[in-house]
PDB file as gemmi writes it, atoms N, CA and C in Angstrom:
CRYST1    1.000    1.000    1.000  90.00  90.00  90.00 P 1                      
ATOM      1  N   MET A   1     -11.599 127.382 127.851  1.00  0.00           N  
ATOM      2  CA  MET A   1     -12.384 126.622 126.918  1.00  0.00           C  
ATOM      3  C   MET A   1     -11.946 125.163 126.959  1.00  0.00           C  
ATOM      4  N   LYS A   2     -12.877 124.307 126.938  1.00  0.00           N  
ATOM      5  CA  LYS A   2     -12.589 122.891 126.887  1.00  0.00           C  
ATOM      6  C   LYS A   2     -13.169 122.325 125.601  1.00  0.00           C  
ATOM      7  N   PHE A   3     -12.282 122.100 124.645  1.00  0.00           N  
ATOM      8  CA  PHE A   3     -12.730 121.515 123.395  1.00  0.00           C  
ATOM      9  C   PHE A   3     -12.716 120.003 123.539  1.00  0.00           C  
ATOM     10  N   SER A   4     -13.799 119.402 123.235  1.00  0.00           N  
ATOM     11  CA  SER A   4     -13.898 117.955 123.305  1.00  0.00           C  
ATOM     12  C   SER A   4     -14.550 117.454 122.028  1.00  0.00           C  
ATOM     13  N   TYR A   5     -13.798 116.698 121.282  1.00  0.00           N  
ATOM     14  CA  TYR A   5     -14.308 116.144 120.043  1.00  0.00           C  
ATOM     15  C   TYR A   5     -14.418 114.641 120.200  1.00  0.00           C  
ATOM     16  N   GLY A   6     -15.474 114.093 119.760  1.00  0.00           N  
ATOM     17  CA  GLY A   6     -15.644 112.648 119.851  1.00  0.00           C  
ATOM     18  C   GLY A   6     -16.027 112.239 121.265  1.00  0.00           C  
ATOM     19  N   LYS A   7     -15.480 111.140 121.715  1.00  0.00           N  
ATOM     20  CA  LYS A   7     -15.838 110.602 123.017  1.00  0.00           C  
ATOM     21  C   LYS A   7     -15.009 111.171 124.160  1.00  0.00           C  
ATOM     22  N   GLY A   8     -13.934 111.850 123.867  1.00  0.00           N  
ATOM     23  CA  GLY A   8     -13.102 112.399 124.934  1.00  0.00           C  
ATOM     24  C   GLY A   8     -11.957 113.210 124.365  1.00  0.00           C  
ATOM     25  N   LYS A   9     -11.115 113.653 125.251  1.00  0.00           N  
ATOM     26  CA  LYS A   9      -9.971 114.452 124.833  1.00  0.00           C  
ATOM     27  C   LYS A   9      -8.859 113.554 124.313  1.00  0.00           C  
ATOM     28  N   PHE A  10      -8.055 114.119 123.445  1.00  0.00           N  
ATOM     29  CA  PHE A  10      -6.910 113.394 122.903  1.00  0.00           C  
ATOM     30  C   PHE A  10      -5.833 113.320 123.969  1.00  0.00           C  
ATOM     31  N   VAL A  11      -5.326 112.136 124.192  1.00  0.00           N  
ATOM     32  CA  VAL A  11      -4.232 111.932 125.122  1.00  0.00           C  
ATOM     33  C   VAL A  11      -3.083 111.306 124.346  1.00  0.00           C  
ATOM     34  N   LYS A  12      -1.976 112.034 124.294  1.00  0.00           N  
ATOM     35  CA  LYS A  12      -0.830 111.559 123.546  1.00  0.00           C  
ATOM     36  C   LYS A  12      -0.180 110.388 124.289  1.00  0.00           C  
ATOM     37  N   LYS A  13       0.047 109.306 123.578  1.00  0.00           N  
ATOM     38  CA  LYS A  13       0.693 108.143 124.165  1.00  0.00           C  
ATOM     39  C   LYS A  13       2.158 108.136 123.725  1.00  0.00           C  
ATOM     40  N   PRO A  14       3.060 108.166 124.673  1.00  0.00           N  
ATOM     41  CA  PRO A  14       4.474 108.208 124.288  1.00  0.00           C  
ATOM     42  C   PRO A  14       4.930 106.884 123.681  1.00  0.00           C  
ATOM     43  N   ILE A  15       5.831 106.989 122.735  1.00  0.00           N  
ATOM     44  CA  ILE A  15       6.403 105.808 122.107  1.00  0.00           C  
ATOM     45  C   ILE A  15       7.878 105.767 122.497  1.00  0.00           C  
ATOM     46  N   SER A  16       8.237 104.828 123.330  1.00  0.00           N  
ATOM     47  CA  SER A  16       9.626 104.667 123.731  1.00  0.00           C  
ATOM     48  C   SER A  16       9.924 103.188 123.911  1.00  0.00           C  
ATOM     49  N   LEU A  17      11.140 102.880 124.223  1.00  0.00           N  
ATOM     50  CA  LEU A  17      11.537 101.487 124.396  1.00  0.00           C  
ATOM     51  C   LEU A  17      10.809 100.849 125.570  1.00  0.00           C  
ATOM     52  N   ASP A  18      10.525 101.639 126.600  1.00  0.00           N  
ATOM     53  CA  ASP A  18       9.830 101.122 127.774  1.00  0.00           C  
ATOM     54  C   ASP A  18       8.349 100.888 127.519  1.00  0.00           C  
ATOM     55  N   THR A  19       7.722 101.739 126.740  1.00  0.00           N  
ATOM     56  CA  THR A  19       6.276 101.634 126.534  1.00  0.00           C  
ATOM     57  C   THR A  19       5.893 100.631 125.449  1.00  0.00           C  
ATOM     58  N   VAL A  20       6.800 100.373 124.519  1.00  0.00           N  
ATOM     59  CA  VAL A  20       6.503  99.435 123.440  1.00  0.00           C  
ATOM     60  C   VAL A  20       6.969  98.048 123.866  1.00  0.00           C  
ATOM     61  N   ARG A  21       6.033  97.205 124.217  1.00  0.00           N  
ATOM     62  CA  ARG A  21       6.369  95.847 124.627  1.00  0.00           C  
ATOM     63  C   ARG A  21       6.286  94.872 123.453  1.00  0.00           C  
ATOM     64  N   GLU A  22       5.357  95.125 122.581  1.00  0.00           N  
ATOM     65  CA  GLU A  22       5.159  94.253 121.435  1.00  0.00           C  
ATOM     66  C   GLU A  22       4.633  95.088 120.285  1.00  0.00           C  
ATOM     67  N   ILE A  23       5.216  94.922 119.132  1.00  0.00           N  
ATOM     68  CA  ILE A  23       4.772  95.677 117.966  1.00  0.00           C  
ATOM     69  C   ILE A  23       3.885  94.774 117.126  1.00  0.00           C  
ATOM     70  N   LYS A  24       2.621  95.129 117.080  1.00  0.00           N  
ATOM     71  CA  LYS A  24       1.667  94.354 116.287  1.00  0.00           C  
ATOM     72  C   LYS A  24       1.495  94.933 114.893  1.00  0.00           C  
ATOM     73  N   ASP A  25       1.865  96.205 114.741  1.00  0.00           N  
ATOM     74  CA  ASP A  25       1.686  96.887 113.471  1.00  0.00           C  
ATOM     75  C   ASP A  25       2.940  97.717 113.188  1.00  0.00           C  
ATOM     76  N   SER A  26       3.412  97.690 111.983  1.00  0.00           N  
ATOM     77  CA  SER A  26       4.643  98.409 111.647  1.00  0.00           C  
ATOM     78  C   SER A  26       4.445  99.923 111.578  1.00  0.00           C  
ATOM     79  N   ARG A  27       3.204 100.377 111.647  1.00  0.00           N  
ATOM     80  CA  ARG A  27       2.946 101.816 111.581  1.00  0.00           C  
ATOM     81  C   ARG A  27       3.512 102.559 112.787  1.00  0.00           C  
ATOM     82  N   VAL A  28       3.749 101.851 113.878  1.00  0.00           N  
ATOM     83  CA  VAL A  28       4.376 102.473 115.043  1.00  0.00           C  
ATOM     84  C   VAL A  28       5.770 102.953 114.676  1.00  0.00           C  
ATOM     85  N   LEU A  29       6.471 102.165 113.888  1.00  0.00           N  
ATOM     86  CA  LEU A  29       7.812 102.547 113.460  1.00  0.00           C  
ATOM     87  C   LEU A  29       7.775 103.722 112.485  1.00  0.00           C  
ATOM     88  N   TYR A  30       6.733 103.801 111.680  1.00  0.00           N  
ATOM     89  CA  TYR A  30       6.602 104.925 110.757  1.00  0.00           C  
ATOM     90  C   TYR A  30       6.406 106.246 111.500  1.00  0.00           C  
ATOM     91  N   VAL A  31       5.747 106.211 112.637  1.00  0.00           N  
ATOM     92  CA  VAL A  31       5.564 107.430 113.433  1.00  0.00           C  
ATOM     93  C   VAL A  31       6.916 107.938 113.914  1.00  0.00           C  
ATOM     94  N   LEU A  32       7.750 107.035 114.404  1.00  0.00           N  
ATOM     95  CA  LEU A  32       9.080 107.420 114.860  1.00  0.00           C  
ATOM     96  C   LEU A  32       9.932 107.940 113.705  1.00  0.00           C  
ATOM     97  N   LEU A  33       9.870 107.247 112.577  1.00  0.00           N  
ATOM     98  CA  LEU A  33      10.632 107.670 111.404  1.00  0.00           C  
ATOM     99  C   LEU A  33      10.157 109.031 110.898  1.00  0.00           C  
ATOM    100  N   TYR A  34       8.855 109.225 110.886  1.00  0.00           N  
ATOM    101  CA  TYR A  34       8.289 110.496 110.426  1.00  0.00           C  
ATOM    102  C   TYR A  34       8.734 111.651 111.332  1.00  0.00           C  
ATOM    103  N   ASN A  35       8.720 111.436 112.644  1.00  0.00           N  
ATOM    104  CA  ASN A  35       9.134 112.496 113.570  1.00  0.00           C  
ATOM    105  C   ASN A  35      10.609 112.836 113.412  1.00  0.00           C  
ATOM    106  N   ALA A  36      11.450 111.830 113.221  1.00  0.00           N  
ATOM    107  CA  ALA A  36      12.872 112.084 113.014  1.00  0.00           C  
ATOM    108  C   ALA A  36      13.099 112.846 111.705  1.00  0.00           C  
ATOM    109  N   GLU A  37      12.435 112.417 110.653  1.00  0.00           N  
ATOM    110  CA  GLU A  37      12.583 113.065 109.349  1.00  0.00           C  
ATOM    111  C   GLU A  37      12.048 114.497 109.364  1.00  0.00           C  
ATOM    112  N   ARG A  38      10.930 114.701 110.043  1.00  0.00           N  
ATOM    113  CA  ARG A  38      10.321 116.031 110.106  1.00  0.00           C  
ATOM    114  C   ARG A  38      11.243 117.019 110.817  1.00  0.00           C  
ATOM    115  N   ASN A  39      11.805 116.609 111.955  1.00  0.00           N  
ATOM    116  CA  ASN A  39      12.704 117.495 112.691  1.00  0.00           C  
ATOM    117  C   ASN A  39      13.986 117.769 111.913  1.00  0.00           C  
ATOM    118  N   TRP A  40      14.521 116.742 111.253  1.00  0.00           N  
ATOM    119  CA  TRP A  40      15.738 116.931 110.471  1.00  0.00           C  
ATOM    120  C   TRP A  40      15.489 117.879 109.297  1.00  0.00           C  
ATOM    121  N   ALA A  41      14.379 117.683 108.580  1.00  0.00           N  
ATOM    122  CA  ALA A  41      14.076 118.522 107.420  1.00  0.00           C  
ATOM    123  C   ALA A  41      13.837 119.973 107.825  1.00  0.00           C  
ATOM    124  N   TYR A  42      13.169 120.174 108.952  1.00  0.00           N  
ATOM    125  CA  TYR A  42      12.930 121.544 109.409  1.00  0.00           C  
ATOM    126  C   TYR A  42      14.240 122.205 109.830  1.00  0.00           C  
ATOM    127  N   ALA A  43      15.132 121.449 110.445  1.00  0.00           N  
ATOM    128  CA  ALA A  43      16.439 121.985 110.822  1.00  0.00           C  
ATOM    129  C   ALA A  43      17.240 122.366 109.581  1.00  0.00           C  
ATOM    130  N   GLN A  44      17.164 121.560 108.532  1.00  0.00           N  
ATOM    131  CA  GLN A  44      17.871 121.885 107.296  1.00  0.00           C  
ATOM    132  C   GLN A  44      17.307 123.144 106.656  1.00  0.00           C  
ATOM    133  N   SER A  45      15.998 123.307 106.732  1.00  0.00           N  
ATOM    134  CA  SER A  45      15.362 124.510 106.201  1.00  0.00           C  
ATOM    135  C   SER A  45      15.809 125.753 106.974  1.00  0.00           C  
ATOM    136  N   LEU A  46      15.847 125.636 108.292  1.00  0.00           N  
ATOM    137  CA  LEU A  46      16.303 126.759 109.113  1.00  0.00           C  
ATOM    138  C   LEU A  46      17.776 127.052 108.883  1.00  0.00           C  
ATOM    139  N   LYS A  47      18.565 126.007 108.680  1.00  0.00           N  
ATOM    140  CA  LYS A  47      19.991 126.176 108.422  1.00  0.00           C  
ATOM    141  C   LYS A  47      20.219 126.922 107.116  1.00  0.00           C  
ATOM    142  N   GLN A  48      19.425 126.590 106.102  1.00  0.00           N  
ATOM    143  CA  GLN A  48      19.536 127.281 104.826  1.00  0.00           C  
ATOM    144  C   GLN A  48      19.117 128.745 104.973  1.00  0.00           C  
ATOM    145  N   GLU A  49      18.060 128.984 105.736  1.00  0.00           N  
ATOM    146  CA  GLU A  49      17.616 130.355 105.987  1.00  0.00           C  
ATOM    147  C   GLU A  49      18.688 131.139 106.734  1.00  0.00           C  
ATOM    148  N   PHE A  50      19.347 130.482 107.676  1.00  0.00           N  
ATOM    149  CA  PHE A  50      20.414 131.126 108.448  1.00  0.00           C  
ATOM    150  C   PHE A  50      21.577 131.508 107.547  1.00  0.00           C  
ATOM    151  N   SER A  51      21.944 130.632 106.629  1.00  0.00           N  
ATOM    152  CA  SER A  51      23.068 130.931 105.744  1.00  0.00           C  
ATOM    153  C   SER A  51      22.700 131.979 104.690  1.00  0.00           C  
ATOM    154  N   ASN A  52      21.436 132.031 104.285  1.00  0.00           N  
ATOM    155  CA  ASN A  52      21.022 133.002 103.263  1.00  0.00           C  
ATOM    156  C   ASN A  52      20.904 134.414 103.808  1.00  0.00           C  
ATOM    157  N   THR A  53      20.537 134.560 105.075  1.00  0.00           N  
ATOM    158  CA  THR A  53      20.353 135.898 105.624  1.00  0.00           C  
ATOM    159  C   THR A  53      21.682 136.601 105.846  1.00  0.00           C  
ATOM    160  N   GLY A  54      22.717 135.856 106.208  1.00  0.00           N  
ATOM    161  CA  GLY A  54      24.023 136.463 106.403  1.00  0.00           C  
ATOM    162  C   GLY A  54      24.172 137.159 107.743  1.00  0.00           C  
ATOM    163  N   SER A  55      23.116 137.258 108.499  1.00  0.00           N  
ATOM    164  CA  SER A  55      23.216 137.904 109.811  1.00  0.00           C  
ATOM    165  C   SER A  55      23.567 136.868 110.865  1.00  0.00           C  
ATOM    166  N   LYS A  56      24.028 137.338 111.980  1.00  0.00           N  
ATOM    167  CA  LYS A  56      24.407 136.459 113.090  1.00  0.00           C  
ATOM    168  C   LYS A  56      23.242 136.346 114.070  1.00  0.00           C  
ATOM    169  N   ASN A  57      22.207 135.641 113.661  1.00  0.00           N  
ATOM    170  CA  ASN A  57      21.038 135.443 114.509  1.00  0.00           C  
ATOM    171  C   ASN A  57      21.256 134.180 115.345  1.00  0.00           C  
ATOM    172  N   ASN A  58      21.667 134.357 116.590  1.00  0.00           N  
ATOM    173  CA  ASN A  58      21.986 133.219 117.441  1.00  0.00           C  
ATOM    174  C   ASN A  58      20.747 132.414 117.828  1.00  0.00           C  
ATOM    175  N   ARG A  59      19.603 133.051 117.916  1.00  0.00           N  
ATOM    176  CA  ARG A  59      18.377 132.324 118.275  1.00  0.00           C  
ATOM    177  C   ARG A  59      18.023 131.316 117.185  1.00  0.00           C  
ATOM    178  N   LEU A  60      18.208 131.699 115.946  1.00  0.00           N  
ATOM    179  CA  LEU A  60      17.924 130.793 114.843  1.00  0.00           C  
ATOM    180  C   LEU A  60      18.888 129.608 114.857  1.00  0.00           C  
ATOM    181  N   LEU A  61      20.140 129.879 115.158  1.00  0.00           N  
ATOM    182  CA  LEU A  61      21.125 128.806 115.239  1.00  0.00           C  
ATOM    183  C   LEU A  61      20.817 127.854 116.391  1.00  0.00           C  
ATOM    184  N   GLN A  62      20.378 128.388 117.513  1.00  0.00           N  
ATOM    185  CA  GLN A  62      19.992 127.544 118.644  1.00  0.00           C  
ATOM    186  C   GLN A  62      18.775 126.695 118.298  1.00  0.00           C  
ATOM    187  N   HIS A  63      17.859 127.255 117.528  1.00  0.00           N  
ATOM    188  CA  HIS A  63      16.672 126.516 117.108  1.00  0.00           C  
ATOM    189  C   HIS A  63      17.066 125.349 116.191  1.00  0.00           C  
ATOM    190  N   VAL A  64      18.032 125.579 115.321  1.00  0.00           N  
ATOM    191  CA  VAL A  64      18.532 124.523 114.438  1.00  0.00           C  
ATOM    192  C   VAL A  64      19.144 123.402 115.270  1.00  0.00           C  
ATOM    193  N   LYS A  65      19.956 123.763 116.244  1.00  0.00           N  
ATOM    194  CA  LYS A  65      20.603 122.756 117.097  1.00  0.00           C  
ATOM    195  C   LYS A  65      19.566 121.949 117.878  1.00  0.00           C  
ATOM    196  N   ARG A  66      18.549 122.619 118.366  1.00  0.00           N  
ATOM    197  CA  ARG A  66      17.501 121.932 119.133  1.00  0.00           C  
ATOM    198  C   ARG A  66      16.714 120.963 118.253  1.00  0.00           C  
ATOM    199  N   LYS A  67      16.416 121.371 117.027  1.00  0.00           N  
ATOM    200  CA  LYS A  67      15.691 120.483 116.112  1.00  0.00           C  
ATOM    201  C   LYS A  67      16.544 119.282 115.717  1.00  0.00           C  
ATOM    202  N   LEU A  68      17.841 119.490 115.515  1.00  0.00           N  
ATOM    203  CA  LEU A  68      18.713 118.373 115.194  1.00  0.00           C  
ATOM    204  C   LEU A  68      18.845 117.414 116.374  1.00  0.00           C  
ATOM    205  N   ALA A  69      18.851 117.946 117.582  1.00  0.00           N  
ATOM    206  CA  ALA A  69      18.916 117.088 118.772  1.00  0.00           C  
ATOM    207  C   ALA A  69      17.648 116.254 118.900  1.00  0.00           C  
ATOM    208  N   LYS A  70      16.502 116.855 118.590  1.00  0.00           N  
ATOM    209  CA  LYS A  70      15.243 116.107 118.632  1.00  0.00           C  
ATOM    210  C   LYS A  70      15.211 115.028 117.550  1.00  0.00           C  
ATOM    211  N   ALA A  71      15.729 115.349 116.369  1.00  0.00           N  
ATOM    212  CA  ALA A  71      15.783 114.364 115.293  1.00  0.00           C  
ATOM    213  C   ALA A  71      16.672 113.194 115.696  1.00  0.00           C  
ATOM    214  N   GLN A  72      17.784 113.496 116.338  1.00  0.00           N  
ATOM    215  CA  GLN A  72      18.676 112.440 116.804  1.00  0.00           C  
ATOM    216  C   GLN A  72      18.002 111.585 117.874  1.00  0.00           C  
ATOM    217  N   GLN A  73      17.250 112.218 118.748  1.00  0.00           N  
ATOM    218  CA  GLN A  73      16.546 111.485 119.805  1.00  0.00           C  
ATOM    219  C   GLN A  73      15.503 110.529 119.211  1.00  0.00           C  
ATOM    220  N   TRP A  74      14.731 111.004 118.232  1.00  0.00           N  
ATOM    221  CA  TRP A  74      13.730 110.145 117.591  1.00  0.00           C  
ATOM    222  C   TRP A  74      14.394 108.999 116.837  1.00  0.00           C  
ATOM    223  N   ALA A  75      15.499 109.287 116.156  1.00  0.00           N  
ATOM    224  CA  ALA A  75      16.201 108.247 115.403  1.00  0.00           C  
ATOM    225  C   ALA A  75      16.806 107.204 116.338  1.00  0.00           C  
ATOM    226  N   LYS A  76      17.305 107.644 117.467  1.00  0.00           N  
ATOM    227  CA  LYS A  76      17.877 106.710 118.441  1.00  0.00           C  
ATOM    228  C   LYS A  76      16.795 105.807 119.031  1.00  0.00           C  
ATOM    229  N   THR A  77      15.636 106.382 119.324  1.00  0.00           N  
ATOM    230  CA  THR A  77      14.515 105.585 119.833  1.00  0.00           C  
ATOM    231  C   THR A  77      14.070 104.566 118.792  1.00  0.00           C  
ATOM    232  N   LEU A  78      14.003 104.994 117.533  1.00  0.00           N  
ATOM    233  CA  LEU A  78      13.637 104.084 116.442  1.00  0.00           C  
ATOM    234  C   LEU A  78      14.642 102.941 116.327  1.00  0.00           C  
ATOM    235  N   GLU A  79      15.912 103.269 116.421  1.00  0.00           N  
ATOM    236  CA  GLU A  79      16.955 102.246 116.324  1.00  0.00           C  
ATOM    237  C   GLU A  79      16.852 101.240 117.471  1.00  0.00           C  
ATOM    238  N   GLN A  80      16.630 101.730 118.681  1.00  0.00           N  
ATOM    239  CA  GLN A  80      16.527 100.836 119.837  1.00  0.00           C  
ATOM    240  C   GLN A  80      15.328  99.900 119.716  1.00  0.00           C  
ATOM    241  N   ILE A  81      14.203 100.436 119.291  1.00  0.00           N  
ATOM    242  CA  ILE A  81      13.001  99.608 119.154  1.00  0.00           C  
ATOM    243  C   ILE A  81      13.174  98.593 118.032  1.00  0.00           C  
ATOM    244  N   CYS A  82      13.813  98.994 116.937  1.00  0.00           N  
ATOM    245  CA  CYS A  82      14.053  98.058 115.834  1.00  0.00           C  
ATOM    246  C   CYS A  82      15.004  96.948 116.251  1.00  0.00           C  
ATOM    247  N   GLN A  83      16.008  97.271 117.051  1.00  0.00           N  
ATOM    248  CA  GLN A  83      16.933  96.244 117.512  1.00  0.00           C  
ATOM    249  C   GLN A  83      16.240  95.251 118.445  1.00  0.00           C  
ATOM    250  N   LYS A  84      15.358  95.753 119.276  1.00  0.00           N  
ATOM    251  CA  LYS A  84      14.691  94.880 120.252  1.00  0.00           C  
ATOM    252  C   LYS A  84      13.541  94.092 119.637  1.00  0.00           C  
ATOM    253  N   HIS A  85      12.746  94.741 118.801  1.00  0.00           N  
ATOM    254  CA  HIS A  85      11.532  94.119 118.262  1.00  0.00           C  
ATOM    255  C   HIS A  85      11.574  93.942 116.754  1.00  0.00           C  
ATOM    256  N   GLY A  86      12.730  93.948 116.155  1.00  0.00           N  
ATOM    257  CA  GLY A  86      12.850  93.908 114.704  1.00  0.00           C  
ATOM    258  C   GLY A  86      12.258  92.674 114.067  1.00  0.00           C  
ATOM    259  N   GLU A  87      12.383  91.540 114.702  1.00  0.00           N  
ATOM    260  CA  GLU A  87      11.882  90.288 114.134  1.00  0.00           C  
ATOM    261  C   GLU A  87      10.360  90.197 114.192  1.00  0.00           C  
ATOM    262  N   GLN A  88       9.725  90.892 115.111  1.00  0.00           N  
ATOM    263  CA  GLN A  88       8.273  90.833 115.249  1.00  0.00           C  
ATOM    264  C   GLN A  88       7.564  91.546 114.107  1.00  0.00           C  
ATOM    265  N   VAL A  89       8.165  92.580 113.584  1.00  0.00           N  
ATOM    266  CA  VAL A  89       7.507  93.412 112.572  1.00  0.00           C  
ATOM    267  C   VAL A  89       7.474  92.707 111.227  1.00  0.00           C  
ATOM    268  N   PHE A  90       8.556  92.078 110.858  1.00  0.00           N  
ATOM    269  CA  PHE A  90       8.657  91.503 109.513  1.00  0.00           C  
ATOM    270  C   PHE A  90       8.317  90.082 109.576  1.00  0.00           C  
TER     271      PHE A  90                                                      
END                                                                             
């Protein structure tokens, strides 16, 4: 099945230090912040679930570690972009 809404398919544009040359709108930074916060909050939720169950579910623990690593990656990208383009936004 090929779902096509609007004029074409959605193509995700990556946000990284290499792709962001100039920040014209501060909402780009909110996307990075939102992704970091979302991954961190989900990891905390899974961590609480892991501690409440009392069982040794290693897959759940690995999932928590992976989400925290992704949150760290998003936060690091946000920090790098803010250091490079911080004066342009404000």
